[in-house]
C-alpha positions as CSV (number, residue, x, y, z in Angstrom):
1,M,19.0,-8.0,6.9
2,S,17.2,-6.0,4.2
3,E,14.7,-3.3,4.8
4,P,11.7,-2.3,2.6
5,T,12.6,0.3,0.0
6,V,10.9,2.9,-2.3
7,T,12.1,3.8,-5.7
8,R,14.1,7.1,-5.6
9,R,12.1,8.4,-8.6
10,F,8.9,8.3,-6.6
11,S,10.4,9.8,-3.5
12,Q,11.9,12.6,-5.6
13,A,8.5,13.1,-7.3
14,L,7.0,13.8,-3.8
15,V,9.7,16.4,-3.2
16,D,9.0,18.1,-6.5
17,A,5.2,18.0,-6.0
18,A,5.6,19.5,-2.5
19,E,7.7,22.3,-4.0
20,R,4.9,23.1,-6.5
21,L,2.5,23.3,-3.5
22,G,4.8,25.7,-1.7
23,I,6.2,23.2,0.8
24,T,9.9,23.2,1.3
25,T,11.6,19.9,2.1
26,P,15.3,18.9,2.3
27,L,16.7,17.5,-0.8
28,L,17.2,13.7,-0.9
29,A,20.7,12.7,-0.3
30,P,22.5,11.3,-3.3
31,G,22.7,7.5,-3.4
32,D,21.2,4.4,-5.0
33,D,18.1,4.2,-7.1
34,R,16.1,3.1,-4.1
35,V,15.7,4.7,-0.7
36,S,14.8,3.0,2.6
37,L,11.3,3.2,4.0
38,D,12.8,5.0,6.9
39,V,13.9,7.8,4.6
40,H,10.5,7.9,2.9
41,D,8.9,8.1,6.4
42,A,11.1,11.0,7.3
43,L,10.0,12.7,4.0
44,W,6.4,12.3,4.9
45,R,7.0,13.7,8.4
46,Q,8.5,16.8,6.7
47,L,5.6,17.1,4.3
48,A,3.0,16.9,7.1
49,A,4.8,19.4,9.2
50,G,5.3,21.8,6.3
51,S,1.7,21.8,5.1
52,S,-1.3,23.5,6.7
53,D,-3.7,21.5,4.5
54,P,-5.1,18.3,6.1
55,L,-5.7,16.9,2.7
56,I,-2.0,17.1,1.7
57,G,-2.1,13.5,0.5
58,L,-4.8,14.2,-2.1
59,Q,-3.1,17.4,-3.2
60,L,0.1,15.6,-3.8
61,A,-1.7,12.9,-5.8
62,L,-2.9,15.4,-8.3
63,H,0.6,16.6,-9.0
64,L,2.1,13.1,-9.6
65,Q,2.4,11.6,-13.1
66,V,2.5,8.1,-14.4
67,G,6.3,8.3,-15.1
68,H,6.9,8.8,-11.4
69,L,6.2,5.1,-10.9
70,D,9.5,4.4,-12.7
71,V,9.6,1.4,-15.0
72,A,6.3,0.1,-13.5
73,G,4.6,3.3,-14.6
74,L,5.8,3.1,-18.2
75,L,4.7,-0.5,-18.3
76,L,1.2,0.3,-17.1
77,M,0.9,3.1,-19.6
78,S,1.8,0.8,-22.5
79,C,-0.9,-1.8,-21.7
80,E,-3.9,-2.2,-24.0
81,T,-6.7,-2.0,-21.5
82,L,-7.2,-0.7,-18.0
83,G,-7.9,-4.3,-16.8
84,E,-4.5,-5.4,-18.0
85,A,-2.9,-2.4,-16.4
86,L,-4.5,-3.0,-13.1
87,E,-3.4,-6.7,-13.0
88,L,0.2,-5.6,-13.7
89,Y,-0.1,-2.8,-11.2
90,T,-0.8,-5.3,-8.4
91,E,2.0,-7.5,-9.6
92,Y,4.7,-4.8,-10.0
93,H,3.8,-2.4,-7.2
94,P,6.8,-3.5,-5.1
95,I,9.0,-1.9,-7.7
96,V,7.5,1.4,-6.7
97,S,7.3,0.8,-3.0
98,Q,7.6,-2.1,-0.6
99,G,5.9,0.0,2.0
100,G,2.4,-1.1,1.0
101,E,0.4,-3.6,-1.1
102,V,-2.3,-3.3,-3.7
103,W,-4.9,-5.9,-4.8
104,F,-8.4,-6.0,-6.2
105,H,-11.4,-8.2,-5.7
106,P,-15.2,-8.3,-6.4
107,A,-17.3,-6.1,-4.1
108,G,-20.9,-7.0,-4.9
109,D,-21.7,-5.8,-8.4
110,L,-18.5,-3.6,-8.4
111,L,-14.8,-4.2,-8.3
112,A,-12.6,-2.9,-5.5
113,L,-8.9,-1.8,-5.9
114,C,-7.6,-2.0,-2.3
115,Y,-4.5,-0.5,-0.7
116,A,-2.8,-1.3,2.6
117,G,0.2,0.6,3.9
118,R,2.8,-1.2,6.0
119,Y,3.5,1.9,8.1
120,E,1.9,3.9,10.9
121,L,3.5,7.4,10.3
122,C,1.0,9.7,8.4
123,R,-1.0,6.6,7.5
124,E,-4.2,8.5,6.6
125,P,-2.7,11.1,4.2
126,R,-0.5,8.5,2.6
127,C,-3.4,6.2,2.0
128,E,-5.4,9.1,0.5
129,M,-2.5,9.9,-1.8
130,S,-2.2,6.3,-3.0
131,L,-5.9,5.9,-3.9
132,G,-6.2,9.5,-5.2
133,Y,-3.1,8.8,-7.4
134,A,-4.7,5.6,-8.7
135,I,-7.8,7.6,-9.8
136,H,-5.7,10.3,-11.4
137,L,-3.6,7.7,-13.3
138,A,-6.7,5.7,-14.5
139,R,-8.3,8.8,-15.8
140,W,-5.2,10.0,-17.6
141,C,-4.4,6.6,-19.1
142,T,-8.0,6.2,-20.4
143,G,-8.3,9.8,-21.8
144,G,-10.6,10.8,-19.0
145,R,-13.1,7.9,-19.6
146,F,-12.5,6.1,-16.2
147,E,-15.4,6.8,-13.9
148,P,-15.0,5.6,-10.3
149,E,-18.2,4.8,-8.4
150,A,-16.8,5.8,-5.0
151,V,-13.7,5.8,-2.7
152,E,-13.9,4.3,0.8
153,F,-11.5,5.0,3.6
154,R,-11.2,3.2,7.0
155,H,-10.4,6.4,8.8
156,A,-12.6,9.4,9.6
157,P,-12.4,12.5,7.3
158,L,-9.4,14.7,7.9
159,D,-11.3,17.8,6.6
160,R,-14.8,18.7,5.2
161,E,-16.2,15.7,3.3
162,S,-17.2,18.1,0.5
163,R,-13.5,18.7,-0.2
164,Y,-12.9,15.0,-0.8
165,A,-15.6,14.9,-3.4
166,E,-14.3,18.0,-5.1
167,L,-10.7,16.7,-5.3
168,L,-11.5,13.1,-6.2
169,G,-14.5,13.8,-8.4
170,C,-16.6,11.0,-7.0
171,P,-18.5,10.0,-3.8
172,V,-16.3,9.4,-0.7
173,R,-17.3,7.3,2.3
174,F,-15.5,6.8,5.6
175,G,-15.4,4.2,8.4
176,A,-15.1,1.4,5.8
177,D,-13.6,-2.1,6.3
178,E,-11.0,-1.5,3.6
179,D,-9.2,1.5,2.0
180,R,-10.4,1.0,-1.6
181,L,-11.5,2.4,-4.9
182,L,-14.8,1.1,-6.3
183,F,-15.6,0.9,-10.0
184,R,-17.8,-1.0,-12.5
185,P,-16.4,-4.1,-14.1
186,D,-16.9,-2.7,-17.6
187,M,-14.2,-0.1,-16.8
188,L,-11.7,-3.0,-17.2
189,E,-12.3,-2.9,-20.9
190,L,-11.4,0.7,-21.4
191,P,-8.5,1.1,-23.9
192,L,-5.5,3.1,-22.9
193,I,-4.5,6.1,-25.0
194,Q,-0.7,5.2,-24.9
195,A,-1.1,1.4,-25.6
196,N,2.0,-0.1,-27.2
197,P,2.1,-3.9,-26.9
198,A,5.6,-4.3,-28.3
199,L,7.0,-1.8,-25.8
200,R,4.9,-3.4,-23.0
201,D,6.5,-6.7,-23.6
202,Q,10.0,-5.2,-23.5
203,L,9.2,-3.3,-20.3
204,R,7.7,-6.3,-18.7
205,E,11.0,-8.2,-19.1
206,L,12.8,-5.3,-17.5
207,A,10.2,-5.2,-14.7
208,D,10.6,-8.9,-14.1
209,Q,14.3,-8.5,-13.7
210,M,13.8,-5.6,-11.2
211,L,11.1,-7.6,-9.3
212,G,13.4,-10.6,-9.3
213,R,16.2,-8.6,-7.7
214,L,13.8,-7.4,-5.0
215,G,12.6,-10.9,-4.4
216,Q,16.1,-12.1,-4.0
217,R,16.7,-9.2,-1.6
218,S,13.9,-10.1,0.8
219,L,11.7,-13.1,1.3
220,S,10.7,-11.5,4.6
221,V,8.7,-8.8,2.7
222,T,6.7,-11.5,0.9
223,V,6.1,-13.4,4.1
224,S,5.0,-10.2,5.8
225,E,2.5,-9.5,3.0
226,L,1.0,-13.0,3.3
227,V,0.7,-12.8,7.0
228,H,-1.0,-9.4,6.6
229,R,-3.6,-10.9,4.3
230,H,-3.9,-14.2,6.3
231,P,-3.4,-13.2,10.0
232,Q,-4.7,-16.6,11.2
233,A,-2.3,-18.6,9.1
234,S,0.4,-20.6,10.8
235,K,4.0,-20.9,9.6
236,D,3.2,-24.1,7.7
237,D,0.2,-22.4,6.1
238,I,2.4,-19.6,4.8
239,A,5.0,-22.1,3.7
240,N,2.4,-24.0,1.7
241,L,1.3,-20.8,0.0
242,L,5.0,-20.4,-1.1
243,A,5.2,-24.0,-2.1
244,I,8.1,-24.8,0.3
245,S,8.3,-26.6,3.6
246,G,8.0,-24.8,7.0
247,R,11.6,-25.8,7.8
248,H,12.9,-24.4,4.6
249,L,11.0,-21.2,5.2
250,S,12.5,-20.8,8.7
251,R,16.0,-21.4,7.3
252,K,15.6,-18.8,4.4
253,L,14.2,-16.2,6.8
254,A,17.1,-16.8,9.2
255,E,19.5,-16.0,6.4
256,E,17.9,-12.6,6.2
257,G,18.0,-12.2,10.0
258,F,14.4,-12.8,10.6
259,S,12.2,-15.4,12.3
260,F,8.6,-16.2,11.3
261,K,7.4,-15.4,14.8
262,H,9.0,-11.9,14.6
263,L,7.4,-11.1,11.2
264,R,4.0,-12.5,12.3
265,D,4.1,-10.6,15.6
266,R,4.9,-7.4,13.7
267,E,2.0,-7.8,11.3
268,L,-0.4,-8.8,14.0
269,Q,0.5,-5.8,16.1
270,T,-0.1,-3.5,13.1
271,L,-3.5,-5.1,12.4
272,A,-4.4,-5.0,16.1
273,I,-3.7,-1.3,16.4
274,R,-5.7,-0.5,13.4
275,A,-8.6,-2.5,14.6
276,L,-8.5,-0.9,18.0
277,E,-8.4,2.6,16.4
278,R,-11.5,1.6,14.3
279,G,-13.3,0.8,17.5
280,D,-13.6,-3.0,16.9
281,K,-14.4,-5.1,20.0
282,I,-11.4,-6.8,21.6
283,A,-13.1,-10.2,21.4
284,V,-13.7,-9.8,17.7
285,I,-10.1,-8.7,17.1
286,S,-8.8,-11.8,19.0
287,V,-10.7,-14.1,16.7
288,E,-9.8,-12.3,13.5
289,L,-6.1,-12.5,14.4
290,G,-6.2,-16.2,15.2
291,F,-5.8,-16.1,19.0
292,S,-7.4,-18.8,21.1
293,D,-9.2,-16.3,23.3
294,E,-9.2,-12.7,24.4
295,S,-6.8,-13.3,27.2
296,A,-4.1,-14.7,24.8
297,F,-4.5,-11.7,22.6
298,S,-4.3,-9.3,25.5
299,R,-1.0,-11.0,26.7
300,S,0.5,-10.7,23.3
301,F,-0.6,-7.1,22.8
302,R,0.9,-6.1,26.2
303,R,4.2,-7.8,25.2
304,W,4.2,-5.9,21.9
305,T,3.3,-2.4,23.2
306,G,3.7,-2.5,27.0
307,V,0.0,-1.8,27.6
308,S,-3.2,-3.7,27.4
309,P,-5.6,-3.3,24.4
310,S,-8.1,-1.4,26.5
311,Q,-5.3,0.9,27.9
312,Y,-4.1,1.5,24.3
313,R,-7.6,2.4,23.2
314,A,-8.1,4.8,26.1
């Protein structure tokens, strides 16, 4: 069974950034070029405990650089336009971290770069760091020409709202449906200051190899991501998205020590908890997660957590 991992370079970058902010954390133990998500979680626990600033996530984002994304960062930096870099960012983000996912989609007249973490520990500051880091990198790679329209968070502000605007340099809204960065479509055409198509092509081959090794390592991560995006989907629905049969999907997951039911329950539990924390109605959550009725959802939630949805909310 394989667990989600984070590149060691990014984890070490957080340690170094924390030190510059006056936060002392234990050094990462020597080992492979990737660390488990559990280790990364422990690092965030230490960061939160060692900082008196509720906006520690945004503070860290401003101290991180593009090279801290490992090969993926060098690849993005060598792209010709911001649009090309964003497309590759969503594709190769697992190289940096398998603890979250990134995608973008139209949002009215704007585009939204969205982030969803696959963890509960320090979820708000980690989300703020991820989107703050995206703005920081986009500005750096475009020579300061990237202009975000707004940042939206699902959670309530962790400090004065004015501090968010000061640190991010754009309007910030809370209580949104997604954690996302909003920008105009014409921003996609911005040229990058370090564009190098020849180097980009070489780095993409290397990134494909790294992504391939991660893919071989864990089909369960891919399935979990698909369930997270399509919570109403059945096993056969997910298998169709992967262009395999439901039976083959079950067999391959079993080889990794997982079952589809286990992965789906885990993702639905995460989605349910977040929806309850947002204040969504239990009946609405039941429908959105694909349950036949509110009672079925409540039975499953009690099985996952030991309490009913209403008890958890209270």
